N, CA and C of each residue as an Amber inpcrd file, in Angstrom:
protein
   351
   3.1850000 -10.2920000 -20.8090000   2.8040000 -11.2310000 -19.7530000
   1.2820000 -11.2410000 -19.6320000   0.7000000 -12.4010000 -19.5650000
  -0.7470000 -12.5380000 -19.4360000  -1.1750000 -12.3150000 -17.9850000
  -2.3630000 -11.7920000 -17.8130000  -2.9280000 -11.6510000 -16.4700000
  -3.1970000 -13.0340000 -15.9050000  -3.0400000 -13.1630000 -14.5860000
  -3.3660000 -14.4360000 -13.9390000  -3.8460000 -14.1790000 -12.5270000
  -4.7010000 -15.0470000 -12.0790000  -5.2670000 -14.9560000 -10.7380000
  -4.2520000 -15.5230000  -9.7660000  -3.8690000 -14.7410000  -8.7380000
  -2.8320000 -15.1890000  -7.8130000  -3.3140000 -15.3780000  -6.3760000
  -4.4890000 -14.8490000  -6.0330000  -4.9230000 -15.0180000  -4.6580000
  -6.2650000 -14.4030000  -4.3600000  -6.7460000 -14.7150000  -3.1670000
  -7.9600000 -14.1360000  -2.6080000  -7.5730000 -13.5730000  -1.2520000
  -7.9500000 -12.3180000  -0.9980000  -7.6130000 -11.6690000   0.2690000
  -8.8560000 -11.5950000   1.1480000  -8.6980000 -11.9800000   2.4010000
  -9.7910000 -11.9860000   3.3670000  -9.4320000 -11.0240000   4.5040000
 -10.2790000 -10.0310000   4.7470000 -10.0850000  -9.0840000   5.8440000
 -10.4250000  -9.7620000   7.1640000  -9.5860000  -9.5360000   8.2040000
  -9.7810000 -10.2140000   9.4890000  -9.4420000  -9.2960000  10.6580000
 -10.1640000  -9.4700000  11.7420000  -9.7690000  -8.8470000  13.0070000
  -8.6280000  -9.6470000  13.6360000  -8.7750000 -10.9810000  13.6430000
  -7.7840000 -11.8840000  14.2280000  -7.1850000 -12.7400000  13.1080000
  -6.1480000 -12.2240000  12.4800000  -5.5340000 -12.8690000  11.3200000
  -5.0790000 -14.2890000  11.6490000  -4.4360000 -14.4840000  12.7810000
  -3.9250000 -15.8160000  13.1400000  -5.0490000 -16.8420000  13.2880000
  -6.1160000 -16.4520000  13.9500000  -7.2300000 -17.3830000  14.1790000
  -7.8990000 -17.7800000  12.8550000  -8.1900000 -16.8020000  12.0150000
  -8.8820000 -17.0900000  10.7580000  -7.9640000 -17.8630000   9.8080000
  -6.6950000 -17.4750000   9.7300000  -5.7490000 -18.1940000   8.8680000
  -5.5590000 -19.6360000   9.3490000  -5.5090000 -19.8540000  10.6600000
  -5.3560000 -21.2110000  11.1890000  -6.5670000 -22.0770000  10.8170000
  -7.7670000 -21.4960000  10.8710000  -8.9790000 -22.2140000  10.4770000
  -8.8730000 -22.6750000   9.0280000  -8.5600000 -21.7410000   8.1220000
  -8.4940000 -22.0680000   6.6940000  -7.3210000 -22.9910000   6.3710000
  -6.2030000 -22.8280000   7.0720000  -5.0570000 -23.6940000   6.8590000
  -5.4140000 -25.1460000   7.1790000  -6.1070000 -25.3510000   8.3000000
  -6.5100000 -26.6990000   8.6950000  -7.5920000 -27.2530000   7.7690000
  -8.5750000 -26.4250000   7.4100000  -9.6690000 -26.8850000   6.5630000
  -9.1750000 -27.3000000   5.1790000  -8.2600000 -26.5250000   4.6070000
  -7.7880000 -26.7750000   3.2440000  -6.4570000 -27.5110000   3.1800000
  -5.8730000 -27.8040000   4.3530000  -4.5680000 -28.4660000   4.4160000
  -3.5340000 -27.7070000   3.5820000  -3.4890000 -26.3860000   3.7940000
  -2.5220000 -25.5220000   3.0950000  -1.6850000 -24.8020000   4.1300000
  -0.4060000 -25.0460000   4.1600000   0.4550000 -24.4000000   5.1500000
   0.7190000 -22.9370000   4.8050000   1.0380000 -22.1480000   5.8210000
   1.4270000 -20.7610000   5.5500000   2.7120000 -20.7120000   4.7270000
   2.7900000 -19.7080000   3.8890000   3.9880000 -19.4630000   3.0840000
   4.5730000 -18.1230000   3.4480000   5.4660000 -17.6090000   2.6320000
   6.0510000 -16.2920000   2.8990000   4.9530000 -15.2360000   3.0010000
   5.0330000 -14.3980000   4.0270000   3.9820000 -13.4120000   4.2900000
   4.5800000 -12.0650000   4.6530000   3.7810000 -11.0350000   4.5040000
   4.1450000  -9.7000000   4.9710000   3.9420000  -9.6490000   6.4800000
   4.6650000  -8.7780000   7.2110000   4.4550000  -8.6700000   8.6560000
   2.9920000  -8.3360000   8.9910000   2.4080000  -9.1260000   9.9040000
   1.0340000  -8.9180000  10.3270000   0.0070000  -9.6140000   9.4520000
   0.4020000 -10.0830000   8.3000000  -0.4680000 -10.7880000   7.3730000
  -0.0700000 -12.2620000   7.3780000  -0.9590000 -13.1250000   6.9070000
  -0.6150000 -14.5300000   6.7190000  -1.0900000 -14.9450000   5.3370000
  -0.1860000 -15.5670000   4.5840000  -0.4860000 -16.0910000   3.2600000
  -0.4630000 -17.6110000   3.3450000  -1.5030000 -18.2660000   2.8450000
  -1.4930000 -19.7240000   2.7390000  -1.0690000 -20.0730000   1.3210000
   0.0070000 -20.8110000   1.2220000   0.5410000 -21.1720000  -0.0800000
   1.7440000 -20.3160000  -0.4360000   2.3030000 -20.5990000  -1.5830000
   3.5010000 -19.9190000  -2.0760000   3.1950000 -19.2820000  -3.4260000
   3.9630000 -18.2640000  -3.8080000   3.7020000 -17.5820000  -5.0860000
   3.7330000 -18.4990000  -6.3080000   4.4940000 -19.5850000  -6.2470000
   4.5990000 -20.4730000  -7.4110000   3.6600000 -21.6810000  -7.3420000
   2.7500000 -21.7110000  -6.3620000   1.7730000 -22.8020000  -6.2650000
   0.8240000 -22.7750000  -7.4570000   0.3220000 -23.9450000  -7.8580000
  -0.6550000 -23.9590000  -8.9560000  -2.0090000 -23.3610000  -8.5560000
  -2.3420000 -23.3840000  -7.2660000  -3.5850000 -22.7880000  -6.7770000
  -3.3190000 -21.3670000  -6.2820000  -4.2910000 -20.4750000  -6.4100000
  -4.1160000 -19.1280000  -5.8390000  -3.9230000 -19.1970000  -4.3240000
  -3.1510000 -18.2600000  -3.8140000  -2.9430000 -18.1940000  -2.3690000
  -4.1520000 -17.5650000  -1.6870000  -4.3570000 -17.9120000  -0.4130000
  -5.3070000 -17.1990000   0.4330000  -4.4950000 -16.2410000   1.2830000
  -4.9120000 -14.9940000   1.3030000  -4.1880000 -13.9450000   2.0030000
  -5.0920000 -13.3910000   3.0990000  -4.5930000 -13.3600000   4.3270000
  -5.3590000 -12.8680000   5.4640000  -4.7640000 -11.5360000   5.9010000
  -5.5760000 -10.4920000   5.7550000  -5.1530000  -9.1060000   5.9450000
  -5.7990000  -8.5500000   7.2130000  -5.0160000  -7.9260000   8.0990000
  -5.6200000  -7.3430000   9.3010000  -6.3730000  -6.0520000   8.9730000
  -7.5590000  -5.9250000   9.5560000  -8.3610000  -4.7160000   9.4360000
  -8.9260000  -4.3730000  10.8190000  -9.2580000  -3.1100000  11.0740000
  -9.7430000  -2.7270000  12.4030000 -11.2410000  -2.9280000  12.6250000
 -12.0130000  -3.1400000  11.5610000 -13.4600000  -3.2300000  11.7210000
 -13.9580000  -4.6580000  11.4800000 -15.0390000  -5.0160000  12.1860000
 -15.6510000  -6.3370000  12.0280000 -16.4340000  -6.3960000  10.7190000
 -16.6140000  -7.6090000  10.2250000 -17.4180000  -7.8280000   9.0180000
 -18.8570000  -7.4250000   9.3090000 -19.4860000  -6.7810000   8.3180000
 -20.8990000  -6.4140000   8.4300000 -21.6250000  -6.8690000   7.1750000
 -22.7320000  -7.5510000   7.3440000 -23.5280000  -7.9740000   6.2050000
 -22.9730000  -9.2060000   5.5050000 -23.7320000  -9.6540000   4.5260000
 -23.3510000 -10.8340000   3.7530000 -22.2840000 -10.4660000   2.7280000
 -21.2740000 -11.3110000   2.6070000 -20.2330000 -11.0550000   1.6150000
 -20.7870000 -11.3100000   0.2200000 -20.2790000 -10.5910000  -0.7620000
 -20.7510000 -10.7200000  -2.1330000 -19.8970000 -11.6970000  -2.9390000
 -18.8190000 -12.1740000  -2.3550000 -17.9290000 -13.1370000  -2.9920000
 -17.5750000 -14.1620000  -1.9190000 -17.6330000 -15.4330000  -2.2590000
 -17.2860000 -16.4430000  -1.2560000 -16.5650000 -17.6090000  -1.9190000
 -15.9380000 -18.4130000  -1.0960000 -15.2360000 -19.5950000  -1.5690000
 -16.1590000 -20.8040000  -1.5130000 -15.9890000 -21.7220000  -2.4580000
 -16.6510000 -23.0210000  -2.4380000 -15.5830000 -24.0680000  -2.1410000
 -15.8530000 -24.9280000  -1.1720000 -14.9090000 -25.9750000  -0.7760000
 -15.5640000 -27.3200000  -1.0450000 -14.9850000 -28.1020000  -1.9500000
 -15.5190000 -29.4270000  -2.2760000 -15.1190000 -30.4260000  -1.2000000
 -16.0860000 -31.2320000  -0.7870000 -15.8550000 -32.2850000   0.2060000
 -16.3850000 -33.6070000  -0.3410000 -15.8310000 -34.7100000   0.1470000
 -16.3010000 -36.0330000  -0.2680000 -17.5970000 -36.4130000   0.4350000
 -17.7570000 -35.9400000   1.6850000 -18.9320000 -36.2670000   2.4840000
 -19.3980000 -34.9910000   3.1790000 -20.5960000 -34.5320000   2.8780000
 -21.0700000 -33.2440000   3.3990000 -21.1800000 -33.2390000   4.9150000
 -21.6470000 -34.3400000   5.5110000 -21.7790000 -34.3800000   6.9750000
 -20.4140000 -34.3290000   7.6610000 -19.4350000 -35.0380000   7.1220000
 -18.0740000 -34.9730000   7.6800000 -17.4870000 -33.5840000   7.4870000
 -17.7680000 -32.9530000   6.3500000 -17.2990000 -31.5910000   6.1020000
 -17.8650000 -30.6070000   7.1010000 -19.1650000 -30.7190000   7.3790000
 -19.8050000 -29.8480000   8.3680000 -19.1700000 -30.0610000   9.7340000
 -18.9780000 -31.3140000  10.1150000 -18.3740000 -31.6310000  11.4130000
 -16.9670000 -31.0520000  11.5230000 -16.1910000 -31.1140000  10.4480000
 -14.8370000 -30.5750000  10.4710000 -14.8630000 -29.0590000  10.6620000
 -15.7320000 -28.3770000   9.9390000 -15.8380000 -26.9220000  10.0770000
 -16.2070000 -26.5500000  11.5080000 -17.1700000 -27.2390000  12.0850000
 -17.5880000 -26.9620000  13.4660000 -16.4450000 -27.2160000  14.4440000
 -15.7160000 -28.3150000  14.2590000 -14.5970000 -28.6470000  15.1500000
 -13.4770000 -27.6050000  15.0680000 -13.3360000 -26.9640000  13.9050000
 -12.2900000 -25.9450000  13.7220000 -12.7290000 -24.5620000  14.2030000
 -13.9670000 -24.4330000  14.6690000 -14.4350000 -23.1480000  15.1860000
 -15.3390000 -22.3790000  14.2470000 -15.7300000 -23.0020000  13.1360000
 -16.6630000 -22.3640000  12.2140000 -18.0950000 -22.6150000  12.6390000
 -19.0390000 -22.1020000  11.8320000 -20.4550000 -22.2320000  12.1550000
 -21.2430000 -22.6810000  10.9260000 -22.3580000 -23.3460000  11.1940000
 -23.3050000 -23.7560000  10.1570000 -24.4230000 -22.7180000  10.1590000
 -24.7610000 -22.1810000   9.0060000 -25.8140000 -21.1630000   8.9360000
 -27.2100000 -21.7690000   8.9310000 -27.2940000 -23.0820000   8.6810000
 -28.5820000 -23.7300000   8.5580000 -29.0910000 -23.7520000   7.1230000
 -28.3660000 -23.0810000   6.2210000 -28.7870000 -23.0310000   4.8180000
 -28.1980000 -24.2160000   4.0530000 -29.0850000 -24.9260000   3.3430000
 -28.6820000 -26.1030000   2.5710000 -29.4860000 -26.1210000   1.2720000
 -28.8150000 -26.4770000   0.1870000 -29.4640000 -26.5680000  -1.1150000
 -29.1210000 -27.9150000  -1.7350000 -30.1430000 -28.6920000  -2.0480000
 -29.9550000 -29.9960000  -2.6860000 -30.2850000 -29.8700000  -4.1700000
 -29.3540000 -30.2850000  -5.0140000 -29.5050000 -30.2350000  -6.4620000
 -29.2560000 -31.6290000  -7.0320000 -29.6200000 -31.8310000  -8.2840000
 -29.3410000 -33.1150000  -8.9350000 -27.8480000 -33.4160000  -8.9500000
 -27.0200000 -32.3870000  -9.0920000 -25.5690000 -32.5600000  -9.1920000
 -24.8780000 -32.6800000  -7.8350000 -25.5870000 -32.3690000  -6.7480000
 -24.9570000 -32.4360000  -5.4350000 -25.6630000 -31.5860000  -4.4130000
 -24.9720000 -31.3310000  -3.3280000 -25.5280000 -30.5470000  -2.2260000
 -24.5680000 -29.4170000  -1.8780000 -25.1410000 -28.2710000  -1.4830000
 -24.3750000 -27.0970000  -1.0750000 -24.8630000 -26.6830000   0.3100000
 -23.9340000 -26.5120000   1.2370000 -24.2580000 -26.0900000   2.5940000
 -23.4690000 -24.8160000   2.8860000 -24.1700000 -23.7890000   3.3640000
 -23.5310000 -22.5050000   3.6620000 -22.9950000 -22.5340000   5.0870000
 -21.6990000 -22.2460000   5.2070000 -21.0010000 -22.2460000   6.4900000
 -20.3730000 -20.8730000   6.7180000 -19.8110000 -20.6640000   7.9080000
 -19.0660000 -19.4420000   8.2170000 -17.7700000 -19.8120000   8.9100000
 -16.7120000 -19.0330000   8.6500000 -15.4610000 -19.2190000   9.3780000
 -15.5890000 -18.5430000  10.7470000 -14.5500000 -18.5680000  11.5920000
 -14.6770000 -18.0120000  12.9460000 -15.0430000 -16.5270000  13.0160000
 -14.8400000 -15.7550000  11.9490000 -15.2260000 -14.3460000  11.9650000
 -16.4850000 -14.0720000  11.1480000 -17.1720000 -15.1330000  10.7250000
 -18.4420000 -14.9590000  10.0400000 -18.3710000 -14.8000000   8.5370000
 -17.2050000 -15.0600000   7.9200000 -17.1090000 -15.0330000   6.4610000
 -17.8220000 -16.2640000   5.9160000 -18.8450000 -16.0590000   5.0810000
 -19.5920000 -17.1740000   4.5290000 -18.7730000 -17.9020000   3.4660000
 -18.9700000 -19.2130000   3.4000000 -18.4180000 -20.0400000   2.3370000
 -19.3090000 -21.2510000   2.1900000 -19.1740000 -21.9630000   1.0940000
 -20.0130000 -23.1330000   0.8460000 -19.1980000 -24.4100000   0.8580000
 -19.7410000 -25.4200000   1.5220000 -19.2360000 -26.7740000   1.3560000
 -20.0750000 -27.3860000   0.2500000 -19.4210000 -28.0520000  -0.6810000
 -20.1000000 -28.6200000  -1.8360000 -19.7280000 -30.0880000  -1.9670000
 -20.7410000 -30.9480000  -2.0170000 -20.5070000 -32.3600000  -2.3040000
 -21.1540000 -32.6460000  -3.6440000 -20.3290000 -33.0090000  -4.6190000
 -20.8370000 -33.3490000  -5.9400000 -21.1780000 -34.8240000  -5.9930000
 -22.2610000 -35.1760000  -6.6950000 -22.6430000 -36.5760000  -6.8530000
 -22.0900000 -37.1230000  -8.1270000
């Protein structure tokens, strides 16, 4: 059997709040989960699942791995993140191929909104 990527796990203080944010942002419903955890997606989905794991400590420092979320319109993407309880870091990078804006989910996990031209 070949190795395959099946998911990304995100540590959370409030699993329900963070999972609800990502579920709404990515339009991915929760699937089968372990007690106390929430998984977005199903094991047989073509995309890796997002797994929200409860931990007792708050996030500290910048994460070394983050998700990139492609949007059709960067301003609408920013507005959606803010409406869902996320934050804009103020960091923006404009490139010939598009724009990247650094955002945070409700617990401060950084991620990028990306609009390709």
